[in-house]
C-alpha positions in Angstrom: 125.0 -52.8 54.0 122.4 -51.2 51.7 122.8 -48.0 49.7 120.5 -45.3 48.5 119.6 -47.3 45.5 121.2 -50.6 44.7 120.6 -49.9 41.0 123.3 -47.3 41.3 125.8 -49.9 42.5 124.8 -52.2 39.6 125.2 -49.3 37.1 128.6 -48.4 38.6 129.9 -51.9 38.2 128.6 -52.5 34.7 129.1 -49.2 33.0 132.1 -47.8 34.8 133.7 -51.0 35.9 134.1 -49.9 39.5 133.6 -51.7 42.7 131.8 -51.0 45.9 134.9 -49.6 47.5 135.4 -47.1 44.7 131.8 -45.9 44.8 131.8 -42.1 45.5 131.0 -41.2 49.1 128.2 -38.9 48.0 126.0 -41.9 47.0 127.1 -44.1 49.8 124.4 -42.9 52.1 122.2 -45.4 53.9 118.5 -44.9 53.9 116.3 -47.5 55.6 113.3 -46.4 53.5 115.1 -47.6 50.4 116.0 -51.0 51.8 115.6 -53.3 48.7 118.0 -55.2 46.6 118.5 -55.0 42.9 116.8 -58.3 42.3 113.7 -57.1 44.1 113.7 -53.9 42.0 114.5 -55.3 38.6 113.0 -58.8 38.5 109.3 -57.8 38.1 110.3 -55.7 35.0 112.4 -58.5 33.6 109.6 -61.0 34.1 107.2 -58.7 32.3 109.7 -58.2 29.4 110.1 -62.0 29.2 106.3 -62.5 28.9 106.0 -59.8 26.3 108.8 -61.5 24.3 107.0 -64.8 24.5 103.8 -63.3 23.2 105.6 -61.5 20.4 107.3 -64.8 19.4 103.9 -66.4 19.1 102.6 -63.9 16.6 103.1 -64.7 12.9 106.1 -63.0 11.4 105.2 -63.4 7.7 101.9 -64.4 6.2 101.7 -68.0 5.1 101.8 -68.8 1.4 99.4 -71.0 -0.4 101.9 -73.9 -0.6 102.6 -73.6 3.2 98.8 -73.7 3.9 98.3 -76.7 1.6 101.2 -78.5 3.3 99.4 -78.2 6.6 96.1 -79.6 5.4 94.8 -82.9 6.6 94.1 -86.0 4.6 90.4 -85.2 4.0 91.1 -81.6 2.8 93.9 -82.9 0.5 91.5 -85.6 -0.9 89.0 -82.8 -1.7 91.7 -80.8 -3.5 92.7 -83.8 -5.5 89.1 -84.5 -6.6 88.5 -80.9 -7.5 91.8 -80.8 -9.4 90.7 -84.0 -11.3 87.4 -82.4 -12.2 89.1 -79.2 -13.4 91.6 -81.1 -15.6 88.8 -83.2 -17.2 86.7 -80.1 -17.8 89.5 -78.2 -19.6 90.1 -81.3 -21.7 86.5 -81.5 -22.7 86.6 -77.7 -23.4 89.4 -78.0 -25.9 87.9 -81.1 -27.5 84.4 -79.7 -27.8 85.6 -76.3 -29.0 87.4 -78.0 -31.9 84.4 -80.3 -32.7 81.8 -77.5 -32.7 84.0 -75.2 -34.7 84.4 -77.9 -37.4 80.6 -78.7 -37.3 79.7 -75.0 -37.8 82.2 -74.4 -40.6 81.3 -77.6 -42.5 77.6 -76.9 -42.1 78.0 -73.4 -43.6 79.9 -74.9 -46.5 77.3 -77.6 -47.0 74.5 -75.1 -47.1 76.3 -73.1 -49.7 76.7 -76.2 -51.9 73.1 -77.2 -51.3 71.7 -73.9 -52.6 74.2 -73.5 -55.5 74.3 -77.1 -56.8 72.0 -78.2 -59.6 71.6 -81.9 -58.8 71.0 -83.8 -55.6 73.7 -86.3 -56.5 76.3 -83.5 -56.3 75.0 -82.5 -52.9 75.0 -86.0 -51.7 78.7 -86.4 -52.8 79.5 -83.3 -50.8 77.7 -84.5 -47.8 79.9 -87.6 -47.7 83.0 -85.4 -47.4 81.6 -83.2 -44.7 81.2 -85.8 -42.0 81.4 -83.3 -39.1 78.4 -81.3 -40.4 75.2 -82.3 -38.6 73.2 -80.6 -41.4 75.0 -82.7 -44.1 74.3 -85.9 -42.1 70.6 -85.1 -41.8 70.5 -84.4 -45.6 72.0 -87.8 -46.2 69.4 -89.6 -44.2 66.6 -87.6 -45.9 68.0 -88.1 -49.4 68.4 -91.8 -48.9 64.8 -92.1 -47.7 63.6 -90.0 -50.7 65.5 -92.3 -53.0 63.9 -95.4 -51.4 60.4 -93.9 -51.7 61.0 -92.9 -55.3 62.1 -96.4 -56.3 59.1 -97.9 -54.4 56.8 -95.5 -56.2 58.1 -96.3 -59.6 57.7 -100.0 -58.8 54.1 -99.6 -57.8 53.3 -97.6 -60.9 54.8 -100.2 -63.1 52.7 -102.8 -61.4 49.5 -100.7 -61.9 49.1 -99.9 -58.2 49.2 -96.6 -56.4 51.7 -95.7 -53.7 50.6 -97.6 -50.6 50.2 -95.9 -47.2 52.9 -98.3 -45.8 55.5 -96.3 -47.6 54.6 -93.2 -45.6 55.4 -90.6 -48.2 56.7 -87.3 -47.0 55.9 -88.2 -43.4 58.4 -91.0 -43.5 61.1 -88.6 -44.8 60.3 -86.3 -41.9 60.6 -89.0 -39.4 63.9 -90.1 -40.9 65.3 -86.6 -40.8 64.1 -86.0 -37.3 65.8 -89.2 -36.1 69.0 -88.2 -37.8 68.7 -84.7 -36.2 68.3 -86.3 -32.7 71.3 -88.5 -33.3 73.5 -85.5 -34.3 72.3 -83.4 -31.4 73.1 -86.2 -29.0 76.6 -86.5 -30.5 77.2 -82.8 -30.2 76.0 -82.8 -26.5 78.2 -85.7 -25.6 80.4 -84.9 -22.5 78.5 -81.7 -21.8 76.9 -83.5 -18.8 80.2 -83.7 -17.0 80.6 -79.9 -17.4 77.2 -79.4 -15.9 77.8 -81.8 -13.1 81.1 -80.1 -12.2 79.5 -76.7 -12.2 76.8 -77.9 -9.9 78.7 -80.0 -7.4 82.3 -78.6 -7.2 81.3 -75.6 -4.9 79.7 -78.1 -2.5 82.6 -80.4 -2.6 84.9 -77.5 -1.8 82.5 -76.4 1.0 82.7 -79.8 2.5 86.5 -79.6 2.6 86.3 -76.1 4.2 83.8 -77.3 6.9 86.0 -80.3 7.7 89.1 -78.1 8.0 87.4 -75.6 10.3 86.2 -78.5 12.5 89.7 -79.8 12.7 91.1 -76.4 13.5 88.7 -75.8 16.4 89.2 -79.3 17.6 92.9 -78.5 17.9 92.2 -75.8 20.4 91.8 -78.5 23.1 95.5 -79.3 22.9 96.7 -75.8 22.2 98.3 -73.5 24.9 96.4 -70.5 23.6 92.7 -70.0 22.7 93.3 -66.9 20.7 92.5 -66.5 17.0 96.2 -67.0 16.2 95.9 -70.6 17.2 93.2 -71.4 14.6 93.9 -68.9 11.9 96.3 -71.1 9.9 93.9 -74.0 9.9 90.9 -71.9 8.9 93.0 -70.2 6.1 94.1 -73.6 4.8 90.5 -74.9 4.9 89.2 -72.0 2.8 91.5 -73.1 0.0 89.0 -76.0 -0.6 86.2 -73.5 -1.2 88.4 -71.5 -3.5 89.4 -74.6 -5.4 85.7 -75.6 -5.8 84.8 -72.2 -7.2 87.9 -72.4 -9.5 86.6 -75.6 -10.9 82.9 -74.7 -11.1 83.0 -71.3 -12.7 84.9 -72.2 -15.9 82.8 -75.4 -16.2 79.6 -73.4 -16.0 80.8 -70.9 -18.6 82.0 -73.6 -20.9 78.7 -75.5 -20.6 76.6 -72.4 -21.4 78.8 -71.5 -24.3 78.6 -75.0 -25.9 74.8 -75.2 -25.2 74.3 -72.0 -27.1 76.4 -73.1 -30.1 74.4 -76.4 -30.2 71.1 -74.5 -30.1 72.3 -72.5 -33.1 73.2 -75.7 -35.0 69.8 -77.2 -34.0 68.0 -74.2 -35.4 69.9 -74.6 -38.7 69.0 -78.2 -38.9 65.3 -77.4 -38.2 65.3 -74.8 -40.9 67.0 -77.1 -43.4 64.6 -79.9 -42.6 61.6 -77.7 -43.4 63.2 -76.5 -46.7 64.2 -80.0 -47.8 60.7 -81.4 -47.0 59.1 -78.7 -49.1 61.5 -79.4 -52.0 60.9 -83.2 -51.7 57.1 -82.8 -51.6 57.0 -80.4 -54.6 59.5 -82.1 -56.9 60.7 -85.5 -55.7 57.6 -87.3 -54.5 55.1 -86.3 -57.2 
């Protein structure tokens, strides 16, 4: 026997605890137009609620952290991160080493120039240059001074023999070549390891981009086995792949800034060496090689 609404019977049994026999007569009225069971009435709604719950459970509850995204990366993306991390560590090691080296070179060059203009004898200046081994200006002076001493001895020898200074000795041009060679050696020493900084600044973004492209390819390839083709299915993979690009920029930007800063300091030291070379050659031509 069916009743006006089978949902009433269900509510009566669940909420009140009654039975069909205790149902009030006022609701026990048969109506053929309302002939449906409770399952026919309620199951479509329950099915829709179940599907909605499944969709809600597939949505991300909390955003993934960086460590979570890294843990889900593939072997290629992890290899890219390891390479970029290695580059970054090496660059920072070069930075601290070169910062200390260039600071010492600058300070010792300033001290040497003060001694050079204040001292009265070249022997005193030469003794000071032996102590300031980190100064490129001092090392260039040593090379020039030694060449001037050699030319002066050769000149005294030719005069004693009654001959003039031969063109083989070179004169002031030979001193200039010697000082230019010493200057080139010092600049090469100061620029040592800067190439790695420039290489990292130029290549790290592209290495990170390679890892990102590979990760995105992997994420989209995974759609073939996924139950859903929505953005939620590929979002974690894409987010993790973008970490490679971020790591590339994190390695490249400091390397570029460090390279430019060191290149500027080396240019300043090169200008100081050029100026000192011109002054020393003038002094040597006027007083030492007469």
